[in-house]
C-alpha positions as CSV (number, residue, x, y, z in Angstrom):
1,M,146.4,97.7,94.6
2,T,143.7,98.1,96.6
3,H,144.9,97.3,100.4
4,R,142.9,94.1,101.8
5,I,141.8,93.8,105.5
6,V,141.4,90.4,106.9
7,I,139.1,90.3,110.3
8,V,139.5,86.7,111.7
9,G,136.5,86.2,114.1
10,G,133.0,86.9,113.7
11,G,132.5,87.7,117.3
12,A,130.8,91.2,118.7
13,G,134.5,93.4,118.1
14,G,135.0,91.7,115.1
15,L,131.9,91.9,113.5
16,E,131.1,95.8,114.6
17,L,134.6,96.3,112.5
18,A,133.8,94.6,109.5
19,T,130.9,96.3,109.2
20,R,131.6,100.2,110.3
21,L,135.1,99.6,108.2
22,G,132.8,98.0,105.1
23,R,130.3,100.9,105.6
24,T,133.2,104.0,105.4
25,L,136.2,102.1,103.6
26,G,134.4,99.5,101.8
27,K,131.8,101.4,100.1
28,R,134.3,104.0,98.6
29,G,136.3,101.4,97.6
30,K,139.4,102.8,99.4
31,A,140.4,98.8,100.9
32,H,139.0,95.6,100.3
33,I,137.1,94.1,103.9
34,T,137.3,90.3,104.2
35,L,135.3,89.0,107.7
36,A,136.7,84.6,108.4
37,D,134.7,83.0,110.7
38,A,134.3,79.1,111.4
39,N,130.3,79.6,111.4
40,L,127.5,80.9,109.1
41,T,125.6,83.2,111.9
42,H,126.5,85.3,114.7
43,I,124.8,85.7,118.2
44,W,125.5,87.7,120.8
45,K,127.7,86.0,123.6
46,P,126.3,87.6,126.9
47,L,123.1,86.0,125.4
48,L,124.2,82.2,125.6
49,H,123.0,81.5,129.2
50,E,119.5,82.7,128.1
51,V,120.2,80.2,125.1
52,A,121.1,77.4,127.6
53,A,118.4,77.7,129.8
54,G,115.8,77.9,126.7
55,S,114.5,81.6,127.7
56,L,116.1,82.7,124.5
57,N,115.4,81.4,120.5
58,S,118.9,81.4,119.5
59,T,117.3,80.9,115.6
60,E,115.7,84.8,115.8
61,N,118.6,86.6,117.9
62,E,121.1,85.0,114.6
63,L,122.8,87.2,112.2
64,N,123.6,86.0,108.6
65,Y,127.2,86.7,108.1
66,V,126.9,86.6,104.4
67,A,123.6,88.9,104.1
68,Q,125.6,91.1,106.8
69,A,128.5,91.4,104.3
70,K,126.4,92.3,101.4
71,W,124.1,95.2,103.3
72,N,127.7,97.0,104.3
73,H,130.2,96.2,101.7
74,F,132.3,93.8,102.5
75,E,133.3,89.9,102.3
76,F,132.6,87.1,104.3
77,Q,134.7,84.0,104.3
78,L,133.2,80.5,106.2
79,G,136.7,78.7,107.4
80,R,138.7,78.6,110.9
81,M,141.4,80.0,110.9
82,S,144.4,77.1,110.9
83,G,147.6,79.1,110.2
84,L,149.6,82.1,109.7
85,D,152.9,82.8,107.1
86,R,153.8,86.7,108.1
87,A,156.7,86.7,105.3
88,R,153.8,86.3,102.8
89,K,151.2,87.8,104.6
90,T,148.8,85.2,104.2
91,I,146.5,82.6,106.3
92,Q,145.6,79.5,106.1
93,L,141.6,78.6,106.4
94,A,140.5,75.0,107.3
95,A,138.3,73.2,105.3
96,T,134.7,73.0,106.4
97,L,132.7,69.9,106.3
98,D,128.9,69.2,106.7
99,E,127.5,67.1,108.8
100,D,128.1,64.3,107.3
101,N,131.7,65.0,107.5
102,R,132.0,66.0,103.5
103,E,134.0,69.0,102.2
104,L,131.5,71.8,102.4
105,V,134.5,74.4,101.7
106,P,138.1,73.2,100.9
107,A,141.1,74.8,102.6
108,R,142.9,78.2,101.6
109,E,144.8,81.0,101.9
110,L,143.5,84.8,102.1
111,A,146.2,87.3,101.4
112,Y,146.1,90.6,103.9
113,D,147.9,94.0,104.1
114,S,146.4,94.7,107.2
115,L,145.6,91.3,109.5
116,I,142.9,91.9,112.7
117,I,142.6,88.7,115.1
118,A,139.3,89.3,117.1
119,V,138.8,85.3,117.7
120,G,137.7,85.3,121.6
121,S,138.3,83.2,124.1
122,T,137.5,79.9,125.1
123,T,136.4,78.5,128.9
124,N,139.5,77.9,130.8
125,D,139.3,74.8,132.6
126,F,142.5,75.0,134.1
127,G,143.2,71.0,133.5
128,T,141.1,70.0,136.4
129,E,140.4,66.8,136.1
130,G,137.3,65.4,134.4
131,A,135.9,68.8,133.4
132,A,136.3,68.4,129.9
133,N,134.8,65.2,129.8
134,H,131.8,65.8,132.2
135,C,130.9,69.5,131.9
136,I,129.3,71.7,129.4
137,F,131.0,75.0,128.5
138,L,129.0,77.9,127.2
139,D,131.3,79.4,124.8
140,T,129.1,78.8,121.6
141,R,125.5,78.7,120.7
142,E,125.8,74.6,119.7
143,Q,127.1,74.2,123.4
144,A,124.3,76.2,125.0
145,E,121.8,74.6,122.8
146,R,123.2,71.2,124.2
147,F,122.4,72.0,127.6
148,H,118.9,73.0,126.9
149,R,118.3,69.6,125.3
150,K,120.2,67.8,128.1
151,M,117.9,70.1,130.6
152,L,114.6,69.5,128.5
153,S,115.3,65.3,128.6
154,H,115.4,65.3,132.2
155,Y,111.6,67.3,132.3
156,L,110.5,64.8,129.5
157,R,111.5,61.3,131.6
158,A,110.6,62.8,134.4
159,H,106.9,64.0,133.0
160,A,107.0,60.3,131.0
161,G,106.9,58.8,134.6
162,N,110.7,57.2,133.5
163,G,114.0,57.5,135.8
164,D,114.7,59.9,138.7
165,N,111.4,61.8,138.1
166,D,111.3,64.1,141.5
167,Q,114.4,66.2,140.7
168,I,117.2,67.6,138.7
169,S,120.6,69.1,139.8
170,V,122.6,71.3,138.2
171,A,126.6,72.5,139.8
172,I,127.6,75.7,138.2
173,V,131.4,76.1,138.1
174,G,132.5,79.7,138.5
175,A,130.4,82.8,139.7
176,G,131.2,85.7,137.5
177,A,128.4,86.9,135.4
178,T,128.1,83.9,133.4
179,G,127.8,81.6,136.3
180,V,125.7,84.0,138.1
181,E,123.4,85.1,135.3
182,L,122.8,81.1,134.5
183,A,122.1,80.0,137.8
184,A,118.8,82.9,137.9
185,E,117.9,82.2,134.4
186,L,117.8,78.6,135.5
187,H,115.6,79.2,138.3
188,H,113.1,81.1,136.2
189,A,113.0,78.1,133.4
190,A,111.8,76.0,136.6
191,R,109.0,78.1,136.9
192,E,108.6,78.5,133.2
193,L,108.3,74.5,132.0
194,A,105.9,73.7,135.3
195,A,103.5,76.2,133.8
196,Y,104.0,74.4,130.5
197,G,102.6,70.8,132.5
198,L,106.1,69.6,132.8
199,D,105.9,69.3,136.7
200,R,106.7,66.1,137.7
201,I,109.8,67.9,138.6
202,R,108.3,70.9,141.1
203,P,110.6,74.2,140.8
204,E,112.3,73.7,144.2
205,N,113.2,70.6,143.3
206,M,115.7,72.3,140.6
207,R,118.5,72.0,142.8
208,I,121.3,74.7,141.3
209,T,124.8,75.1,143.1
210,L,127.1,77.8,142.1
211,I,130.3,76.9,143.1
212,E,133.1,79.6,143.4
213,A,137.1,79.3,144.2
214,G,137.1,83.0,145.4
215,P,135.9,83.9,148.1
216,R,132.3,85.9,147.0
217,V,130.5,85.5,143.9
218,L,131.3,88.7,141.0
219,P,134.9,88.8,142.1
220,A,135.5,91.2,139.0
221,L,133.0,93.8,140.5
222,P,132.7,95.6,143.5
223,E,131.4,94.1,146.7
224,R,128.3,96.5,147.3
225,I,127.3,94.9,143.9
226,S,128.5,91.3,144.7
227,A,126.7,90.9,148.0
228,P,122.9,91.7,147.1
229,V,123.5,89.7,144.2
230,H,125.0,86.8,146.6
231,R,121.3,87.8,148.8
232,T,119.0,87.6,145.6
233,L,120.6,83.9,144.6
234,Q,119.7,82.8,147.8
235,K,115.9,83.9,147.7
236,L,115.8,82.0,144.5
237,G,117.1,78.8,146.4
238,V,120.0,78.9,144.5
239,T,122.6,77.0,147.1
240,V,125.8,79.3,146.7
241,M,129.3,77.9,147.5
242,T,132.7,80.4,148.1
243,N,136.1,79.5,148.7
244,A,135.6,76.2,147.2
245,A,137.6,75.2,144.7
246,V,136.9,71.9,142.5
247,K,139.1,69.4,142.2
248,E,137.6,66.5,140.1
249,V,134.6,66.5,137.9
250,T,132.8,62.8,137.2
251,A,129.7,61.7,135.7
252,D,127.6,61.8,139.3
253,G,129.1,65.4,140.5
254,L,131.6,67.3,141.8
255,L,134.6,66.8,144.2
256,T,136.2,70.1,145.4
257,A,139.9,70.6,147.1
258,S,138.3,70.3,150.7
259,G,137.0,67.0,149.9
260,E,133.2,67.5,149.9
261,E,131.3,65.9,146.9
262,I,128.5,67.7,145.0
263,P,125.8,65.6,143.2
264,A,124.9,66.9,140.0
265,S,122.9,65.4,136.6
266,L,123.8,68.7,135.0
267,K,127.6,70.3,135.1
268,V,128.4,73.4,133.7
269,W,132.2,75.0,133.5
270,A,132.2,78.8,133.6
271,A,135.5,80.1,135.3
272,G,137.9,81.4,133.9
273,I,138.5,82.2,130.1
274,R,141.7,81.3,127.9
275,A,142.4,82.4,124.4
276,P,142.2,79.8,121.4
277,G,145.1,77.2,121.5
278,F,146.0,78.2,117.4
279,L,147.2,81.3,118.9
280,K,150.2,79.9,121.2
281,D,153.1,81.5,119.2
282,L,151.5,81.4,115.7
283,D,154.1,82.1,113.5
284,G,156.6,83.9,116.1
285,L,153.8,86.2,117.5
286,E,154.3,87.2,121.2
287,S,151.8,85.1,123.3
288,N,151.6,85.2,126.8
289,R,150.7,82.0,129.5
290,I,146.4,81.8,128.6
291,N,147.4,82.1,124.3
292,Q,146.6,85.5,124.2
293,L,148.6,87.4,121.8
294,V,150.3,90.5,123.0
295,V,149.5,93.9,121.4
296,T,150.9,97.5,122.1
297,S,148.6,100.4,123.3
298,T,147.9,100.9,119.5
299,L,146.3,96.9,118.9
300,Q,149.2,96.1,116.8
301,T,150.8,92.7,118.1
302,T,154.3,93.3,119.6
303,R,156.7,91.7,116.7
304,D,154.9,92.7,113.4
305,E,153.0,96.0,112.9
306,S,151.1,94.6,110.3
307,I,148.7,92.4,112.8
308,F,145.9,93.7,114.9
309,A,145.0,91.5,117.9
310,F,141.7,92.5,120.4
311,G,138.9,91.5,122.2
312,D,139.3,88.3,125.0
313,C,142.6,86.8,122.2
314,A,144.8,90.0,123.1
315,A,146.7,91.1,126.0
316,C,146.5,94.8,126.0
317,P,147.5,97.2,128.7
318,M,145.3,99.0,130.5
319,G,146.8,102.4,129.5
320,D,146.7,103.8,132.8
321,G,150.2,103.8,133.7
322,S,149.4,100.1,135.7
323,E,150.7,96.5,134.1
324,R,147.1,94.9,134.1
325,N,145.7,94.1,130.9
326,V,142.8,94.9,129.6
327,P,139.5,92.8,131.3
328,P,137.9,90.4,129.0
329,R,134.8,92.4,128.8
330,A,132.5,93.5,125.8
331,Q,132.4,96.9,126.3
332,A,136.6,96.6,126.1
333,A,136.0,94.9,122.4
334,H,133.7,97.8,121.4
335,Q,135.9,100.8,122.4
336,Q,139.1,98.6,120.7
337,A,136.7,97.9,117.9
338,S,135.6,102.0,117.5
339,L,139.4,102.7,118.0
340,L,140.4,100.1,114.8
341,V,137.9,102.0,112.4
342,K,140.4,105.4,113.1
343,S,143.4,103.2,113.1
344,L,142.5,101.6,109.6
345,T,141.5,104.8,107.6
346,L,145.2,106.4,109.4
347,R,147.5,103.5,108.6
348,L,146.2,103.7,104.9
349,Q,147.4,107.4,105.0
350,N,150.6,106.6,106.4
351,Q,149.3,108.4,109.5
352,P,150.5,107.6,113.2
353,L,148.4,105.4,115.1
354,P,145.9,106.2,117.8
355,T,146.8,104.6,121.4
356,Y,144.4,102.7,123.1
357,T,143.2,103.6,126.9
358,Y,140.7,101.6,128.6
359,K,137.3,103.0,130.3
360,D,135.2,101.3,132.5
361,Y,131.4,102.4,132.2
362,G,130.6,100.1,134.9
363,S,128.8,96.6,134.9
364,L,125.6,95.2,134.7
365,I,124.2,91.6,136.0
366,S,120.6,90.6,134.9
367,L,119.1,87.9,137.4
368,S,116.1,87.2,134.7
369,S,113.0,88.2,135.4
370,F,113.5,88.7,139.0
371,S,116.0,91.9,139.4
372,A,119.1,92.8,137.9
373,V,122.0,95.1,139.7
374,G,125.2,96.4,138.7
375,N,127.2,100.3,138.4
376,L,127.5,103.1,135.9
377,M,130.7,104.9,135.7
378,G,131.0,108.3,134.2
379,N,133.2,111.5,134.6
380,L,130.4,113.7,136.0
381,M,128.4,111.0,138.4
382,G,131.3,109.4,139.3
383,S,129.8,105.3,140.3
384,V,126.4,105.1,140.4
385,K,124.8,101.9,141.9
386,L,121.6,100.2,139.9
387,E,119.0,97.9,141.1
388,G,115.9,96.5,139.8
389,W,114.2,97.7,136.9
390,L,116.0,100.5,136.1
391,A,119.0,98.3,136.1
392,R,117.3,95.6,133.9
393,M,116.5,99.0,131.4
394,F,120.3,99.5,131.6
395,Y,121.3,96.2,130.6
396,V,118.4,95.5,127.8
397,S,120.1,98.8,126.5
398,L,123.5,96.9,125.8
399,Y,122.4,94.6,123.6
400,R,120.7,97.7,121.7
401,M,123.6,99.1,121.4
402,H,125.2,96.0,119.9
403,Q,122.4,95.8,117.5
404,M,122.4,99.4,116.7
405,A,125.9,98.9,115.9
406,L,125.3,96.0,113.1
407,Y,121.8,97.0,111.8
408,G,121.8,101.1,112.3
409,A,119.0,102.8,114.4
410,F,116.2,102.5,112.2
411,R,116.7,98.6,111.9
412,T,117.2,98.4,115.6
413,L,113.7,99.9,116.0
414,L,111.7,97.6,114.1
415,L,113.7,94.8,115.8
416,M,112.7,96.6,119.6
417,L,108.9,96.6,118.0
418,S,109.2,93.0,116.9
419,D,110.6,91.8,120.4
420,R,107.5,93.4,122.3
421,I,105.2,92.2,119.9
422,G,106.5,89.0,120.5
423,R,106.5,89.0,124.5
424,S,102.9,89.8,124.0
425,T,102.0,86.6,122.7
426,D,105.0,84.3,123.1
427,P,105.6,82.8,126.4
428,R,109.9,82.6,125.4
429,L,110.5,79.4,126.9
430,K,112.1,77.0,123.7
431,L,110.6,73.6,124.5
432,H,112.2,72.2,121.0
């Protein structure tokens, strides 16, 4: 019987793994590859802040799972994972409903011989009062588009002369990469909207406040990277608050632990991550306090060698002898997907599996069209700081690498040419 590999989660890591396994094991008939996801299309998660600001049209940058499966010799199943039966080696997929709440795809089971869970992470609001009700998270394309619609509604009401027509206030909780990049992208969007004629709210009257509980922005990166980013944000007019933990969120704004009130008509929570709640104690699998599945250095779960987990939803040791876990970063998911392509091939041959060691190749932060900053790390050059145009080019190359893994070199080149032509004729701001 053909070995059945089921991958749950079509994010960057899961989709790359399904694609590469399909091109190798699936194409040669060595295994049957199935990818399951709750959505029909994929968009690279680091782009969601651009979708929220309206700088990126998500429809033009999404990938259809059905088409990708057809092109790359794997099967796609639409559905959200709702259960696991380790004894029977099956997973349950919940029924998928359409916009009218009618059943589109029924609930069903999928059998597996090897199961890989790559469902990513969601925003962690740490139980902050009012956050879930009054903040928008940026975990999905739908959430990013919802923020954009709300922002555009403020501008359209102002343009019509209704309500508060002189300013818009945005508060972003969390000064990690998402929060910082969103703040810069929103400032860029304010300029573009004014250029379109929606100038009742002038660019300087989009009041953006970035709130960080820690002592500096980009706390996960070196201070030599975060310091210039902080200065650039201030030059753009963004109010940056550090050492400011948010205690409560209301319809009208935020309240910090020190008692300071921050008025905001739009509120985004971009602080912290946790794995989806259904992973907590999933049929006896070991999980940690933020719901991540605990895995060994081979990326197998600690209580079932037939089940693997990787990316943000996995608590994986760094592999450097420390007790730290791999950070939730796109480069880690890419590295782990590459390892699993080899591991699953070896598993079919009953061979020992390789172990994973995290390699940090640096970080790059985009500040929209204004700047970019970051560092690249390698064995020969050590850590090299980048700023400006060169950093921006390296930042864009990260997305191109993701496209290369999914499309191959030729189609990625065509996409690059298409994007270049599009930018010459399209102001790149979504107004619908």
